[in-house]
DSSP file (Angstrom, degrees, kcal/mol; ACC not computed):
  #  RESIDUE AA STRUCTURE BP1 BP2  ACC     N-H-->O    O-->H-N    N-H-->O    O-->H-N    TCO  KAPPA ALPHA  PHI   PSI    X-CA   Y-CA   Z-CA
    1    1 A M              0   0    0      0, 0.0     2,-0.4     0, 0.0     0, 0.0   0.000 360.0 360.0 360.0 123.6  -23.4  -19.9    7.9
    2    2 A M        -     0   0    0      7,-0.0     2,-0.4     1,-0.0     9,-0.2  -0.628 360.0-157.9 -80.3 132.0  -22.4  -21.1    4.4
    3    3 A R        -     0   0    0     -2,-0.4     3,-0.0     7,-0.2    -1,-0.0  -0.876  20.2-120.0-109.7 141.8  -18.7  -21.1    3.8
    4    4 A S     >  -     0   0    0      5,-2.2     4,-3.0    -2,-0.4     5,-0.4  -0.678  23.0-137.1 -73.7 128.3  -17.1  -20.9    0.4
    5    5 A P  T  4 S+     0   0    0      0, 0.0    -1,-0.2     0, 0.0    -2,-0.0   0.881 101.8  43.9 -57.2 -38.6  -15.0  -24.1    0.1
    6    6 A A  T  4 S+     0   0    0      1,-0.2    78,-0.0     2,-0.1    -2,-0.0   0.941 119.9  39.3 -72.0 -46.9  -12.0  -22.2   -1.4
    7    7 A L  T  4 S-     0   0    0      2,-0.2    -1,-0.2     1,-0.1    71,-0.1   0.829  89.9-141.2 -74.0 -32.8  -12.1  -19.3    1.0
    8    8 A G  S  < S+     0   0    0     -4,-3.0    -1,-0.1     1,-0.3    -2,-0.1   0.507  79.8  73.6  78.4   3.3  -12.9  -21.1    4.2
    9    9 A L  S    S-     0   0    0     -5,-0.4    -5,-2.2     4,-0.1    -1,-0.3  -0.919  99.7 -85.3-137.5 160.5  -15.1  -18.1    5.0
   10   10 A P    >   -     0   0    0      0, 0.0     3,-1.9     0, 0.0     6,-0.3  -0.468  41.2-121.1 -63.7 145.0  -18.5  -16.9    3.8
   11   11 A W  T 3  S+     0   0    0      1,-0.3     9,-0.1    -9,-0.2    11,-0.1   0.768 112.3  56.9 -61.5 -23.9  -17.9  -14.7    0.6
   12   12 A W  T 3  S+     0   0    0      4,-0.1    -1,-0.3     5,-0.1     5,-0.0   0.474  76.3 118.4 -88.6  -1.7  -19.6  -11.8    2.4
   13   13 A D  S <> S-     0   0    0     -3,-1.9     4,-2.7     1,-0.1     3,-0.3  -0.421  75.4-122.5 -60.1 136.6  -17.1  -11.9    5.4
   14   14 A P  H  > S+     0   0    0      0, 0.0     4,-2.4     0, 0.0     5,-0.2   0.868 112.2  50.5 -53.0 -39.6  -15.3   -8.5    5.5
   15   15 A A  H  > S+     0   0    0      2,-0.2     4,-2.9     1,-0.2     5,-0.2   0.910 111.5  48.0 -65.6 -40.6  -11.9  -10.3    5.2
   16   16 A A  H  > S+     0   0    0     -6,-0.3     4,-2.2    -3,-0.3     7,-0.3   0.908 111.8  49.9 -66.1 -41.6  -13.1  -12.3    2.2
   17   17 A L  H  <>S+     0   0    0     -4,-2.7     5,-3.8     2,-0.2     6,-0.4   0.927 116.1  41.7 -62.5 -45.1  -14.5   -9.2    0.5
   18   18 A V  H ><5S+     0   0    0     -4,-2.4     3,-1.5    -5,-0.2    -2,-0.2   0.959 115.7  48.7 -66.6 -50.6  -11.3   -7.2    1.0
   19   19 A A  H 3<5S+     0   0    0     -4,-2.9    67,-3.0     1,-0.3    68,-1.5   0.853 115.8  43.1 -61.1 -37.0   -8.9  -10.1    0.1
   20   20 A T  T 3<>S-     0   0    0     -4,-2.2     5,-2.9    65,-0.2     4,-0.4   0.344 113.7-113.2 -92.0   7.1  -10.8  -11.0   -3.1
   21   21 A G  T X 5S-     0   0    0     -3,-1.5     3,-1.2    -4,-0.2    -3,-0.2   0.951  80.2 -46.6  61.6  48.4  -11.3   -7.4   -4.2
   22   22 A C  T 3 <S-     0   0    0     -5,-3.8    -1,-0.2     1,-0.2    -5,-0.1   0.843 117.9 -44.1  57.8  36.5  -15.1   -7.6   -3.7
   23   23 A G  T > 5S+     0   0    0     -6,-0.4     3,-1.8    -7,-0.3     4,-0.3   0.287 109.6 116.8  97.7  -9.5  -15.1  -10.9   -5.6
   24   24 A V  G X 5S+     0   0    0     -3,-1.2     3,-1.8    -4,-0.4    -3,-0.2   0.878  74.1  59.7 -58.3 -37.4  -12.8  -10.0   -8.5
   25   25 A G  G 3 <S+     0   0    0     -5,-2.9    -1,-0.3     1,-0.3    -4,-0.1   0.618  96.1  62.7 -67.3 -11.7  -10.4  -12.7   -7.3
   26   26 A L  G <  S+     0   0    0     -3,-1.8    -1,-0.3    -6,-0.3    -2,-0.2   0.468  76.9 112.4 -91.9  -2.9  -13.1  -15.3   -7.7
   27   27 A L  S <  S-     0   0    0     -3,-1.8     2,-0.1    -4,-0.3     7,-0.1  -0.391  80.0 -98.3 -66.1 148.1  -13.3  -14.7  -11.4
   28   28 A P  S    S+     0   0    0      0, 0.0    -1,-0.1     0, 0.0    -2,-0.1  -0.437  85.2   2.7 -71.9 142.4  -12.1  -17.7  -13.5
   29   29 A M  S    S+     0   0    0     -2,-0.1     5,-0.1    -3,-0.1    -2,-0.0   0.727 122.2  22.8  58.6 131.6   -8.6  -17.6  -14.9
   30   30 A M     >  +     0   0    0      3,-0.1     4,-2.4     1,-0.1     3,-0.2   0.878  61.7 171.1  56.7  51.6   -6.0  -14.8  -14.3
   31   31 A P  H  > S+     0   0    0      0, 0.0     4,-2.3     0, 0.0     5,-0.2   0.866  76.9  53.7 -60.8 -34.8   -7.5  -13.4  -11.0
   32   32 A G  H  > S+     0   0    0      2,-0.2     4,-2.3     1,-0.2     5,-0.2   0.891 109.4  48.0 -65.3 -39.2   -4.4  -11.1  -10.5
   33   33 A T  H  > S+     0   0    0     -3,-0.2     4,-2.4     2,-0.2    -1,-0.2   0.915 111.3  50.1 -67.5 -43.2   -4.8   -9.7  -14.0
   34   34 A W  H  X S+     0   0    0     -4,-2.4     4,-2.6     1,-0.2    -2,-0.2   0.908 111.9  49.0 -60.1 -41.7   -8.5   -9.1  -13.5
   35   35 A A  H  X S+     0   0    0     -4,-2.3     4,-1.8     2,-0.2    -2,-0.2   0.906 110.1  50.0 -66.5 -41.4   -7.8   -7.3  -10.2
   36   36 A S  H  X S+     0   0    0     -4,-2.3     4,-0.8     2,-0.2    -1,-0.2   0.898 112.5  48.4 -63.6 -39.5   -5.1   -5.1  -11.7
   37   37 A L  H >< S+     0   0    0     -4,-2.4     3,-0.9     1,-0.2    -2,-0.2   0.917 110.5  50.6 -64.5 -43.3   -7.5   -4.2  -14.5
   38   38 A A  H 3X S+     0   0    0     -4,-2.6     4,-1.0     1,-0.2    -1,-0.2   0.808 103.8  60.7 -64.6 -28.8  -10.2   -3.4  -11.9
   39   39 A A  H 3X S+     0   0    0     -4,-1.8     4,-2.6     1,-0.2    -1,-0.2   0.778  91.9  69.9 -68.6 -26.2   -7.8   -1.2  -10.0
   40   40 A L  H <X S+     0   0    0     -3,-0.9     4,-2.3    -4,-0.8    -1,-0.2   0.954 101.5  38.5 -63.1 -55.3   -7.3    1.1  -13.0
   41   41 A P  H  > S+     0   0    0      0, 0.0     4,-2.3     0, 0.0    -1,-0.2   0.871 116.1  54.3 -66.1 -32.2  -10.7    2.8  -13.1
   42   42 A C  H  X S+     0   0    0     -4,-1.0     4,-2.6     2,-0.2    -2,-0.2   0.935 110.4  46.0 -62.1 -45.1  -10.8    3.0   -9.3
   43   43 A A  H  X S+     0   0    0     -4,-2.6     4,-3.0     2,-0.2     5,-0.3   0.890 109.6  55.2 -64.3 -39.4   -7.4    4.7   -9.3
   44   44 A W  H  X S+     0   0    0     -4,-2.3     4,-2.5    -5,-0.2    -1,-0.2   0.927 111.7  43.4 -59.1 -46.2   -8.6    7.1  -12.0
   45   45 A V  H  X S+     0   0    0     -4,-2.3     4,-2.3     2,-0.2     5,-0.3   0.936 114.8  48.9 -66.6 -46.9  -11.6    8.1  -10.0
   46   46 A I  H  X S+     0   0    0     -4,-2.6     4,-2.6     1,-0.2     5,-0.3   0.938 116.6  42.3 -59.1 -47.5   -9.6    8.4   -6.7
   47   47 A R  H  X S+     0   0    0     -4,-3.0     4,-2.4     1,-0.2    -1,-0.2   0.890 112.7  53.7 -68.0 -39.1   -6.9   10.5   -8.4
   48   48 A G  H  < S+     0   0    0     -4,-2.5    -1,-0.2    -5,-0.3    -2,-0.2   0.863 117.5  36.8 -62.9 -36.1   -9.4   12.6  -10.3
   49   49 A L  H  < S+     0   0    0     -4,-2.3    -2,-0.2    -5,-0.1    -1,-0.2   0.847 137.6  12.9 -84.2 -36.9  -11.3   13.5   -7.1
   50   50 A G  H  X S-     0   0    0     -4,-2.6     4,-0.8    -5,-0.3     3,-0.3   0.421  96.2-128.7-126.6   0.5   -8.4   13.8   -4.6
   51   51 A G  H  X  -     0   0    0     -4,-2.4     4,-1.6    -5,-0.3    -1,-0.2  -0.218  53.9 -42.3  80.9-173.3   -5.1   13.9   -6.6
   52   52 A T  H  > S+     0   0    0      1,-0.2     4,-2.5     2,-0.2    -1,-0.2   0.850 134.3  58.9 -62.1 -37.1   -2.0   11.9   -6.1
   53   53 A A  H  > S+     0   0    0     -3,-0.3     4,-2.4     1,-0.2    -1,-0.2   0.904 104.5  50.4 -61.5 -41.2   -2.1   12.2   -2.3
   54   54 A A  H  X S+     0   0    0     -4,-0.8     4,-2.5    -3,-0.2    -1,-0.2   0.893 110.7  49.1 -64.6 -39.2   -5.6   10.5   -2.2
   55   55 A L  H  X S+     0   0    0     -4,-1.6     4,-2.5     2,-0.2    -2,-0.2   0.893 110.3  51.2 -67.4 -38.3   -4.3    7.7   -4.4
   56   56 A A  H  X S+     0   0    0     -4,-2.5     4,-2.2     2,-0.2    -2,-0.2   0.913 111.7  47.1 -63.1 -42.8   -1.3    7.3   -2.1
   57   57 A V  H  X S+     0   0    0     -4,-2.4     4,-2.7     2,-0.2     5,-0.2   0.919 111.7  51.0 -64.1 -43.4   -3.6    7.1    0.9
   58   58 A A  H  X S+     0   0    0     -4,-2.5     4,-2.8     1,-0.2    -2,-0.2   0.903 109.8  49.7 -61.3 -41.4   -5.8    4.7   -0.8
   59   59 A A  H  X S+     0   0    0     -4,-2.5     4,-2.3     2,-0.2    -1,-0.2   0.911 111.8  48.8 -63.6 -41.8   -2.9    2.4   -1.7
   60   60 A G  H  X S+     0   0    0     -4,-2.2     4,-2.5     2,-0.2    -2,-0.2   0.906 112.6  47.1 -63.9 -42.5   -1.7    2.6    2.0
   61   61 A I  H  X S+     0   0    0     -4,-2.7     4,-2.9     2,-0.2     5,-0.4   0.919 111.6  51.0 -65.1 -43.5   -5.1    1.7    3.3
   62   62 A A  H  X S+     0   0    0     -4,-2.8     4,-2.2    -5,-0.2    -2,-0.2   0.895 111.1  49.3 -60.9 -39.3   -5.5   -1.1    0.8
   63   63 A F  H  X S+     0   0    0     -4,-2.3     4,-2.4     2,-0.2    -2,-0.2   0.945 113.6  45.2 -64.2 -47.6   -2.1   -2.4    1.9
   64   64 A A  H  X S+     0   0    0     -4,-2.5     4,-1.7     2,-0.2    -2,-0.2   0.946 119.8  38.8 -64.1 -50.1   -3.0   -2.3    5.6
   65   65 A F  H  X S+     0   0    0     -4,-2.9     4,-3.0     1,-0.2     5,-0.2   0.860 114.9  55.9 -69.1 -33.3   -6.4   -3.8    5.3
   66   66 A G  H  X S+     0   0    0     -4,-2.2     4,-3.4    -5,-0.4     5,-0.3   0.893 103.3  54.1 -64.1 -39.8   -5.1   -6.3    2.7
   67   67 A W  H  X S+     0   0    0     -4,-2.4     4,-1.9     2,-0.2    -1,-0.2   0.947 113.9  41.9 -56.9 -50.4   -2.4   -7.5    5.1
   68   68 A W  H  X S+     0   0    0     -4,-1.7     4,-2.1     2,-0.2    -2,-0.2   0.946 119.0  43.8 -62.2 -50.1   -5.1   -8.2    7.7
   69   69 A A  H  X S+     0   0    0     -4,-3.0     4,-2.9     1,-0.2     5,-0.3   0.905 112.7  51.1 -67.0 -42.5   -7.6   -9.8    5.2
   70   70 A A  H  X S+     0   0    0     -4,-3.4     4,-2.7    -5,-0.2     5,-0.3   0.911 110.8  49.6 -62.2 -41.8   -4.9  -11.8    3.3
   71   71 A A  H  X S+     0   0    0     -4,-1.9     4,-2.2    -5,-0.3    -1,-0.2   0.933 114.0  45.3 -61.5 -45.6   -3.7  -13.3    6.6
   72   72 A R  H  X S+     0   0    0     -4,-2.1     4,-2.4     2,-0.2    -2,-0.2   0.920 116.8  43.3 -66.3 -44.7   -7.2  -14.2    7.7
   73   73 A V  H  X S+     0   0    0     -4,-2.9     4,-2.4     2,-0.2     6,-0.3   0.898 113.3  51.3 -71.6 -40.4   -8.3  -15.7    4.3
   74   74 A A  H  X>S+     0   0    0     -4,-2.7     4,-1.3    -5,-0.3     5,-1.2   0.933 113.0  46.8 -60.5 -44.2   -5.0  -17.6    3.8
   75   75 A R  H  <5S+     0   0    0     -4,-2.2     3,-0.3    -5,-0.3    -2,-0.2   0.932 114.9  45.2 -63.0 -46.1   -5.3  -19.1    7.3
   76   76 A S  H  <5S+     0   0    0     -4,-2.4    -1,-0.2     1,-0.2    -2,-0.2   0.806 115.0  47.8 -71.0 -28.3   -9.0  -20.0    6.8
   77   77 A S  H  <5S-     0   0    0     -4,-2.4    -1,-0.2     2,-0.2    -2,-0.2   0.689 104.1-130.1 -83.9 -17.6   -8.4  -21.5    3.3
   78   78 A G  T  <5 +     0   0    0     -4,-1.3     2,-0.3     1,-0.3    -3,-0.2   0.675  68.5 118.8  76.8  17.0   -5.4  -23.5    4.5
   79   79 A R      < -     0   0    0     -5,-1.2    -1,-0.3    -6,-0.3    -2,-0.2  -0.901  64.9-136.3-120.0 148.3   -3.3  -22.2    1.6
   80   80 A H  S    S-     0   0    0     -2,-0.3    -1,-0.1     1,-0.2    58,-0.1   0.946  94.6  -8.5 -65.9 -52.4   -0.1  -20.1    1.7
   81   81 A D  S    S-     0   0    0     -7,-0.1    -1,-0.2    56,-0.0   -11,-0.0  -0.564  77.6-162.2-149.2  74.8   -0.9  -17.6   -1.0
   82   82 A P    >   -     0   0    0      0, 0.0     3,-1.7     0, 0.0    -8,-0.1  -0.308  24.3-124.8 -66.1 145.5   -4.1  -18.5   -2.9
   83   83 A G  T 3  S+     0   0    0      1,-0.3   -57,-0.0     3,-0.0     0, 0.0   0.735 104.8  68.6 -62.0 -24.8   -4.7  -16.9   -6.2
   84   84 A F  T 3  S+     0   0    0    -58,-0.1     2,-0.8     2,-0.1    -1,-0.3   0.625  76.6  91.4 -75.6 -10.1   -8.1  -15.6   -5.3
   85   85 A I    <   +     0   0    0     -3,-1.7   -65,-0.2     1,-0.2     4,-0.1  -0.777  47.4 154.1 -81.2 112.0   -6.4  -13.2   -2.8
   86   86 A V     >  +     0   0    0    -67,-3.0     4,-1.9    -2,-0.8     3,-0.5   0.348  38.1  99.1-125.2   2.9   -6.0  -10.1   -5.1
   87   87 A I  H  > S+     0   0    0    -68,-1.5     4,-2.7     1,-0.2     5,-0.2   0.812  82.3  61.9 -62.0 -26.5   -5.9   -7.1   -2.8
   88   88 A D  H  > S+     0   0    0    -69,-0.2     4,-2.2     2,-0.2    -1,-0.2   0.900 103.8  47.2 -64.5 -40.7   -2.2   -7.3   -3.1
   89   89 A E  H  > S+     0   0    0     -3,-0.5     4,-2.7     2,-0.2     5,-0.2   0.897 112.5  50.1 -65.6 -40.0   -2.5   -6.7   -6.9
   90   90 A I  H  X S+     0   0    0     -4,-1.9     4,-2.3     2,-0.2    -2,-0.2   0.960 113.5  43.5 -64.6 -51.3   -4.9   -3.8   -6.3
   91   91 A A  H  X S+     0   0    0     -4,-2.7     4,-1.6     1,-0.2    -1,-0.2   0.911 117.6  46.2 -60.9 -42.9   -2.7   -2.0   -3.7
   92   92 A A  H  X S+     0   0    0     -4,-2.2     4,-2.0    -5,-0.2    -1,-0.2   0.887 110.1  52.8 -70.2 -38.6    0.5   -2.6   -5.7
   93   93 A Q  H  X S+     0   0    0     -4,-2.7     4,-2.1     1,-0.2    -1,-0.2   0.913 108.8  50.9 -62.2 -41.2   -1.2   -1.4   -9.0
   94   94 A W  H  X S+     0   0    0     -4,-2.3     4,-0.6     1,-0.2    -1,-0.2   0.873 106.1  56.2 -62.8 -36.1   -2.2    1.8   -7.2
   95   95 A L  H >< S+     0   0    0     -4,-1.6     3,-1.1     1,-0.2     4,-0.3   0.933 108.7  45.9 -60.5 -46.3    1.3    2.2   -6.1
   96   96 A V  H >< S+     0   0    0     -4,-2.0     3,-1.7     1,-0.2    -1,-0.2   0.895 106.3  60.3 -62.6 -40.0    2.6    2.1   -9.7
   97   97 A L  H >< S+     0   0    0     -4,-2.1     3,-1.2     1,-0.3    -1,-0.2   0.600  81.8  82.9 -68.8 -10.1   -0.2    4.5  -10.8
   98   98 A L  T << S+     0   0    0     -3,-1.1    -1,-0.3    -4,-0.6    -2,-0.2   0.817  94.7  46.7 -59.9 -28.2    1.2    7.2   -8.4
   99   99 A A  T <  S+     0   0    0     -3,-1.7    -1,-0.3    -4,-0.3    -2,-0.2   0.474  98.0  86.8 -91.7  -2.9    3.7    8.0  -11.2
  100  100 A A    <   -     0   0    0     -3,-1.2    54,-0.0    -4,-0.2    50,-0.0  -0.865  68.8-143.1-105.8 120.0    1.1    8.0  -14.0
  101  101 A P        -     0   0    0      0, 0.0     2,-2.3     0, 0.0     5,-0.1  -0.242  49.7 -76.4 -65.7 168.5   -0.9   11.1  -14.8
  102  102 A L  S    S+     0   0    0     62,-0.2     2,-0.4     4,-0.1     3,-0.1  -0.456  90.8 124.4 -71.3  82.9   -4.5   10.7  -15.9
  103  103 A D    >>  -     0   0    0     -2,-2.3     4,-2.4     1,-0.1     3,-0.5  -0.971  61.3-139.5-145.4 123.9   -3.6    9.5  -19.4
  104  104 A W  H 3> S+     0   0    0     -2,-0.4     4,-2.3     1,-0.2     5,-0.1   0.817 102.6  56.9 -58.5 -31.8   -4.9    6.1  -20.7
  105  105 A R  H 3> S+     0   0    0      2,-0.2     4,-2.3     1,-0.2    -1,-0.2   0.909 110.1  43.1 -67.6 -40.6   -1.5    5.4  -22.4
  106  106 A L  H <> S+     0   0    0     -3,-0.5     4,-2.8     2,-0.2    -2,-0.2   0.844 112.3  53.4 -74.7 -32.3    0.4    5.8  -19.1
  107  107 A Y  H  X S+     0   0    0     -4,-2.4     4,-2.4     2,-0.2    -2,-0.2   0.903 110.1  49.0 -64.7 -39.4   -2.2    3.8  -17.3
  108  108 A T  H  X S+     0   0    0     -4,-2.3     4,-2.8    -5,-0.2    -2,-0.2   0.933 112.2  47.4 -63.4 -45.9   -1.8    1.0  -19.9
  109  109 A A  H  X S+     0   0    0     -4,-2.3     4,-2.8     1,-0.2     5,-0.2   0.916 112.2  50.2 -61.5 -43.1    2.0    1.2  -19.5
  110  110 A A  H  X S+     0   0    0     -4,-2.8     4,-2.3     2,-0.2    -1,-0.2   0.905 112.1  48.3 -61.8 -41.8    1.7    1.0  -15.7
  111  111 A F  H  X S+     0   0    0     -4,-2.4     4,-2.6     2,-0.2     5,-0.2   0.951 114.2  44.8 -62.2 -51.0   -0.7   -2.0  -16.0
  112  112 A L  H  X S+     0   0    0     -4,-2.8     4,-2.3     1,-0.2    -2,-0.2   0.903 114.2  48.8 -64.2 -42.2    1.6   -3.9  -18.4
  113  113 A L  H  X S+     0   0    0     -4,-2.8     4,-2.3    -5,-0.2     5,-0.2   0.929 112.7  47.9 -63.8 -44.3    4.8   -3.1  -16.4
  114  114 A F  H  X S+     0   0    0     -4,-2.3     4,-2.9    -5,-0.2     5,-0.3   0.934 111.8  48.9 -63.8 -44.5    3.2   -4.2  -13.1
  115  115 A R  H  X S+     0   0    0     -4,-2.6     4,-2.4     1,-0.2     5,-0.3   0.910 110.1  53.1 -62.2 -40.1    1.8   -7.4  -14.6
  116  116 A L  H  X S+     0   0    0     -4,-2.3     4,-2.3    -5,-0.2     5,-0.2   0.949 116.0  37.9 -57.4 -50.5    5.2   -8.2  -16.1
  117  117 A F  H  X S+     0   0    0     -4,-2.3     4,-1.8     2,-0.2    -2,-0.2   0.808 115.0  53.9 -75.9 -29.0    7.0   -7.8  -12.8
  118  118 A D  H  < S+     0   0    0     -4,-2.9    -1,-0.2    -5,-0.2    -2,-0.2   0.896 114.7  41.1 -69.9 -38.6    4.3   -9.4  -10.7
  119  119 A I  H  < S+     0   0    0     -4,-2.4    -2,-0.2    -5,-0.3    -3,-0.2   0.912 121.7  39.4 -75.3 -42.8    4.3  -12.5  -12.9
  120  120 A T  H  < S-     0   0    0     -4,-2.3    -2,-0.2    -5,-0.3    -3,-0.2   0.758  88.2-156.7 -81.4 -23.8    8.1  -12.8  -13.3
  121  121 A K     <> -     0   0    0     -4,-1.8     5,-0.6    -5,-0.2    -3,-0.1   0.935  12.5-156.6  48.2  65.0    8.9  -11.8   -9.7
  122  122 A P  T > 5 -     0   0    0      0, 0.0     3,-2.4     0, 0.0     4,-0.5  -0.265  40.4 -40.8 -66.2 159.4   12.5  -10.6  -10.1
  123  123 A W  T 3 5S+     0   0    0      1,-0.3    -2,-0.0     2,-0.2     0, 0.0  -0.335 129.4  19.3 -57.4 137.0   14.8  -10.6   -7.1
  124  124 A P  T 3>5S+     0   0    0      0, 0.0     4,-2.7     0, 0.0    -1,-0.3  -0.940 115.8  67.6 -95.7  11.5   14.0   -9.7   -4.4
  125  125 A A  H <>5S+     0   0    0     -3,-2.4     4,-2.6     1,-0.2    -2,-0.2   0.922 103.8  47.3 -58.5 -44.8   10.3  -10.2   -5.0
  126  126 A R  H  ><S+     0   0    0     -5,-0.6     4,-1.9    -4,-0.5    -1,-0.2   0.894 111.7  51.4 -63.4 -39.5   10.6  -14.0   -5.3
  127  127 A L  H  > S+     0   0    0      2,-0.2     4,-2.5     1,-0.2     5,-0.3   0.921 110.8  47.5 -62.8 -45.0   12.7  -14.1   -2.1
  128  128 A V  H  X S+     0   0    0     -4,-2.7     4,-2.5     1,-0.2    -2,-0.2   0.921 109.8  54.0 -61.3 -44.1   10.1  -12.1   -0.3
  129  129 A E  H  < S+     0   0    0     -4,-2.6    -1,-0.2    -5,-0.2    -2,-0.2   0.876 116.7  37.9 -57.6 -38.8    7.4  -14.4   -1.6
  130  130 A R  H  < S+     0   0    0     -4,-1.9    -1,-0.2    -5,-0.2    -2,-0.2   0.813 125.1  35.1 -83.6 -31.5    9.3  -17.4   -0.3
  131  131 A R  H  < S+     0   0    0     -4,-2.5     2,-0.7    -5,-0.2    -3,-0.2   0.740 100.2  72.5-101.6 -25.2   10.6  -16.0    3.0
  132  132 A V  S  < S-     0   0    0     -4,-2.5     9,-0.1    -5,-0.3     2,-0.1  -0.835  71.6-155.3 -99.5 118.8    7.9  -13.7    4.4
  133  133 A A     >  +     0   0    0     -2,-0.7     4,-1.2     4,-0.1     3,-0.4  -0.362  43.1   9.5 -90.6 165.9    5.0  -15.6    5.7
  134  134 A G  H  > S-     0   0    0      1,-0.2     4,-2.0     2,-0.2     5,-0.2  -0.129 114.0 -26.3  72.8-160.9    1.3  -14.7    6.2
  135  135 A G  H  > S+     0   0    0      1,-0.2     4,-2.1     2,-0.2    -1,-0.2   0.841 134.3  56.8 -60.4 -37.0   -0.5  -11.7    5.1
  136  136 A L  H  > S+     0   0    0     -3,-0.4     4,-3.2     1,-0.2    -1,-0.2   0.928 108.0  47.3 -63.2 -44.4    2.6   -9.5    5.0
  137  137 A G  H  X S+     0   0    0     -4,-1.2     4,-1.6     1,-0.2     5,-0.2   0.895 109.7  53.4 -63.0 -40.7    4.3  -11.8    2.6
  138  138 A I  H  < S+     0   0    0     -4,-2.0     4,-0.5     1,-0.2    -1,-0.2   0.906 118.6  36.0 -60.0 -42.0    1.3  -12.0    0.3
  139  139 A M  H  X S+     0   0    0     -4,-2.1     4,-1.4    -5,-0.2     3,-0.4   0.894 113.1  56.8 -77.7 -41.4    1.2   -8.2    0.2
  140  140 A L  H  X S+     0   0    0     -4,-3.2     4,-2.2     1,-0.2     5,-0.2   0.826  97.2  57.8 -70.6 -36.1    4.9   -7.4    0.2
  141  141 A D  H  X S+     0   0    0     -4,-1.6     4,-1.9     1,-0.2    -1,-0.2   0.868 108.5  48.9 -63.9 -33.0    6.1   -9.4   -2.9
  142  142 A D  H  > S+     0   0    0     -4,-0.5     4,-2.4    -3,-0.4    -1,-0.2   0.852 107.9  54.2 -72.8 -33.4    3.6   -7.5   -5.1
  143  143 A V  H  X S+     0   0    0     -4,-1.4     4,-2.0     2,-0.2    -2,-0.2   0.906 107.9  50.1 -64.9 -40.8    4.9   -4.2   -3.6
  144  144 A V  H  X S+     0   0    0     -4,-2.2     4,-1.5     2,-0.2    -2,-0.2   0.934 111.5  48.1 -62.5 -44.9    8.4   -5.1   -4.6
  145  145 A A  H  X S+     0   0    0     -4,-1.9     4,-1.9     1,-0.2    -2,-0.2   0.892 109.6  54.3 -60.9 -38.8    7.2   -6.0   -8.1
  146  146 A A  H  X S+     0   0    0     -4,-2.4     4,-3.2     1,-0.2    -1,-0.2   0.860 101.9  57.7 -63.6 -35.8    5.4   -2.6   -8.2
  147  147 A L  H  X S+     0   0    0     -4,-2.0     4,-2.4     2,-0.2    -1,-0.2   0.887 105.9  49.5 -64.6 -37.8    8.6   -0.8   -7.3
  148  148 A Y  H  X S+     0   0    0     -4,-1.5     4,-2.3     2,-0.2    -1,-0.2   0.944 114.1  45.2 -61.9 -47.5   10.3   -2.2  -10.4
  149  149 A A  H  X S+     0   0    0     -4,-1.9     4,-2.5     1,-0.2    -2,-0.2   0.903 112.6  51.5 -63.3 -41.9    7.3   -1.2  -12.5
  150  150 A L  H  X S+     0   0    0     -4,-3.2     4,-2.6     2,-0.2    -1,-0.2   0.924 110.2  48.9 -60.9 -46.0    7.2    2.3  -10.9
  151  151 A L  H  X S+     0   0    0     -4,-2.4     4,-2.4     1,-0.2    -2,-0.2   0.927 113.2  46.1 -61.3 -46.3   10.9    2.8  -11.5
  152  152 A L  H  X S+     0   0    0     -4,-2.3     4,-2.6     2,-0.2    -1,-0.2   0.879 112.0  51.9 -66.0 -37.3   10.7    1.8  -15.2
  153  153 A L  H  X S+     0   0    0     -4,-2.5     4,-2.6     2,-0.2    -2,-0.2   0.926 110.5  48.0 -63.5 -45.3    7.6    3.9  -15.7
  154  154 A V  H  X S+     0   0    0     -4,-2.6     4,-2.1     2,-0.2    -2,-0.2   0.909 112.5  49.1 -62.9 -42.8    9.3    7.0  -14.2
  155  155 A I  H  X S+     0   0    0     -4,-2.4     4,-2.5     2,-0.2    -2,-0.2   0.935 111.9  49.2 -61.7 -45.5   12.3    6.4  -16.4
  156  156 A G  H  X S+     0   0    0     -4,-2.6     4,-2.3     1,-0.2    -2,-0.2   0.890 109.6  51.2 -61.2 -40.3   10.1    6.0  -19.4
  157  157 A E  H  <>S+     0   0    0     -4,-2.6     5,-2.9     1,-0.2     4,-0.5   0.889 111.2  49.2 -63.6 -38.5    8.3    9.2  -18.6
  158  158 A G  H ><5S+     0   0    0     -4,-2.1     3,-0.6     3,-0.2    -2,-0.2   0.910 111.3  48.4 -66.0 -43.0   11.6   11.0  -18.3
  159  159 A V  H 3<5S+     0   0    0     -4,-2.5    -2,-0.2     1,-0.2    -1,-0.2   0.896 118.9  39.3 -64.5 -40.7   12.9    9.7  -21.6
  160  160 A F  T 3<5S-     0   0    0     -4,-2.3    -1,-0.2    -5,-0.2    -2,-0.2   0.376 112.7-116.2 -94.9   5.3    9.6   10.7  -23.4
  161  161 A G  T < 5 +     0   0    0     -3,-0.6     2,-0.4    -4,-0.5    -3,-0.2   0.803  56.8 157.6  70.9  31.0    9.2   14.0  -21.5
  162  162 A V      < -     0   0    0     -5,-2.9    -1,-0.2    -6,-0.2    -2,-0.1  -0.719  27.3-154.5 -89.6 137.3    6.0   13.2  -19.7
  163  163 A R              0   0    0     -2,-0.4    -5,-0.0     1,-0.1   -63,-0.0  -0.951 360.0 360.0-113.1 125.5    5.1   15.1  -16.6
  164  164 A P              0   0    0      0, 0.0   -62,-0.2     0, 0.0    -1,-0.1   0.514 360.0 360.0 -68.1 360.0    2.9   13.6  -13.9
């Protein structure tokens, strides 16, 4: 069985597929940004077919499977939070998009806000990143960043009179 040197698992292993967002995390440079971008059309389709509830369920499923996959891939790679694990960005981006109606402008705002908070990791996201180990820590710091983005998006929608 061929193993990817970075992943410590074959790329087709279910944990590797989930953790890397079906390989998006293996793209060169800015894997988190690529994953957040890839999450946008997926969220659009999920929400378009099943509404906000379907997107919320998808985000929850991504978080649960991401926790498992991130733990397994981090352990096999020997790294605490390798950049190629991007399921955390996907689940967190979907969380932010719960507040965005199907409008490209709000999806763009949700994307930019999430990337800002994911990259800067304001308190307590940085604390979670440092103190919570394993798959849960990998997933949870992005969820905290997503909550900041979600809050700002909701405030912005209120100020500009947008209804989800």
